[in-house]
N, C-alpha and C positions, 0 to 999 in steps of 0.2 A: 503575447507573453512567451518568453523563451522557456521551452519545456525542460531544458537541461538544468541540473542542480546548480545553484549558486555556489561559488567557490570562495573560500578564505585561504590565503597563503600566509603561513606563519614561519618566519625565519628565526632560528634559535629555538626551535620547537622542543628540543630535548633538555633544555635547561629547566631549573625549578619553576621559573615563571612561565616559560613557553609551554610546558606540559599542561599546566592548568588552563592557560589561554586556549590551547588547541582543543582540549576536551570540552571546554565550555562552549566554544563556537560549534563544535561538532554536535553537541547536545541540542543546540538551537536548530539544527537541521542543515547546516552548511557542510559542503564537502571541504574538508581541511587538507590542504597540501602541506605537510609538515617537512620543513627544510632543515637539514643539519648535516654536519660533515661525517658523523659516525654512522655507518650503515647499520651496525648492531643496535645502537641506541634508538635510532629513528624507527627501525623495524619493531623493536620492543614497544615503542609508543603506539604504533599502528595496530599491533596484534590485538585481535578481538574488538577492534573499533571500526565498524563498517564505514563510518563517515570520515576516517582519517587514512590518508595514503602517504607513504614515505617517499621523500625526494632527497637523495643524497647529493649534496652540492656544497661547495665552499664559497660563501657569499663574499669572501675577500678576493675572489678571482673572477675575471670576466667570463670564465667558462660556465659560471653559475647561470648566466642569462639563458643560454640555450637549454641547460638542464631543467630549469624551472619552466620555460616556455613549453617544452615537450610534454609536461605534465598537465597543462591547462587544456581542458576540453569543454569549457563552458564560460559563462559570464563570471567575472571576478567581482565579488561584492566587497571584499575587504582585503587589504594587504596589512600585515602586522610585522614590523621589522624590530626584532628584539634580541639581537645577538649580544653576548657579553664581550667585554674587552679585559685584557690583563690589567691588574693593578701593579703599577711599576714605580710607585713612589711619588714624591713631590716634584715641583717644577725645577728645583735646584739639583735633583739627583736622577730623575727618570731618564733612561736612555732615549735619545732623540728617535731612534728606530721604533721604540715602543709607542711614542706619541703618534708618529706617522702611521704605524699599524692600526692604532685605535681609530684614527680618522678614516683610514681606508675601510675598516670593517663597518663603522657606524655610518659614515657619509657615503663612501663609495658603494657600500653594500646596499644602502637604500636606493641609490641611482640604479644599480643593477636589477634590484627587485622590481622597481617601477618599469624599467625598460622591458623586462621579461613579460610583464602583464599588460602593458599599455594598450594593446589592441583589443583586450577583453574588458577594459574598464568601462563601466556604464554610468549613466546619470544616477546619482545616489551612491556610487561606490566610494569607499573610504580608503585613504592612505594613512596609516597610523604608524608612527615611529615611537619607540620607547627610549627616552633619554633621562638620565638621573638629574636630580636637583643641583648637582655640582656645576652643571652648565650655566646656572643662573646665580648660584650662591658659591662663588669660587673659594677654594681653600688651597693653601700651599702644599697640602700633602696628597692631592688627588689630581695629578696633571693629566693623565690619560682620559679619565672620565670628564674632567672639566672642559678640556679643549674639544674633545670629540662631541660632547653633548651640546656645547654652545654652537658649534658649527652645524649640528643636526637641526637645531631650532631654526637657523637661517634657511636651510634647505627646505624645511617644511613650509616656511612662509613663501618661498619661491614657488613650490609646487602648488600652493593654494592659488596663486595668480596664474600659473601656467595651465592649470586644469579647471579653473573656475568656470570658464565658458562652456565646458563639457558637463558641468554639474557634478564633477568629482571633487570631493573636499579632502584636505590634508590636515592632519592633527598630530600634535606631540603630547604624549603622556609622560609626565615627569615625576616619577616616584622618588621618595626619599629612600634611605637604606631599607631594603626589604628583608624580612625575617626569614633567611634561608641559611643552608649549610655554608654557602659561600661567605656570607656575612660573618658567621662564627669563625671561619678560618681566618678572615681578615682580623677579627678581634683577637684571636690567639696570637697571630703574628705581631700585632701591635702591642699586645700585653707582654710578650717576650722581649720586645724592644724596650719597653718602658718599665719592666720589672714588676708588673701587676698581673692579676688574673684576667682571663678572657671575660669572665662575668663582670668584673669591675669596668672593663672597657665597654662592654655592652650597656652597662648602667649609665656610663658617661654619655654614650651615644643617644640613649633614650632621653636624656635630659636636654638634648639639643632640640627636641620636639616640644611644641607647646602643650601637647597632651601626654607627653612622656611615653610615646609608643613608636614602634616601627610600623611601616606599611606592610601589609600581608600580600602574598601573591594572589590570593582570592579577591582582594579588593581591587587589584590592578586588572585582573581578568573581568571583573564586574564592570569597571569603567570602560574597557575596550568594547565589551558587548553593548554597553549603553550607546556608544557612538554609532551603532547601526540604526538607531531611531531616526526618523526623518527630521525630528526637531533638532538633531545635532548639526544640521546645516549651518545653524547660527554660530557654531564653534569653529567654522572654517579658518584655518591658518593659526588657530590659537593653541595655547599650551594648557593642558589640564594638570594642575599641580596636585600631586598626591603624596606630599611630604610630611603629613601629620603636623603641619604648622612650623616646619623648620625655616622656611624662607622668611627673611626679615626685610629684604630690599623692596623698593617700589620702583616701577610698577611691577 
């Protein structure tokens, strides 16, 4: 058995979702390498957390590969790729550059993360990408999220086959809209556009859920920790939908 502490690498660690994920994995006893662009934000996350170490890197750039690799000093138990992308409007209006940037961050970023950690992935390691439900339930007003997350699902399936013989599994977690400050900013912007209040927009969005609810960041972190269980091998290559019943399509 390797005496070094098992590692989890969390990209997008300073976001509302990433912070909760990083702290949950650290509380489980993993050494968490928290990756983010802002040195101040990631240092604040790591402060007072002995199991969290800061890694300043831009996952949209190939320079992040060396930056992350340099931080790895033991076996990597889990990779969590959860960077956010800009909301840039619908397919008829979103700048093409914004769509390309979203794919670079979501898909290119996952490629960079996996390449940085490849040599330390062990049997039972997990590659986990976070992609929203718009990748599976397209809407005309979310071009960047829809295109990037659909591509991300394909790459996760490819990784499942590429790493299967090594006993490493790849997974996609697909939340619906998460109850965060970012969602409330989106609701405010949409409300200003439509001449209604942000609360009215949020109520409309809740009604898109079968249970009238948003997904919480705590629920997402719970699901990611759940994937550490050996039984999660059976979920290899699959998508774990956490959209509170928004998806209507089959399969």
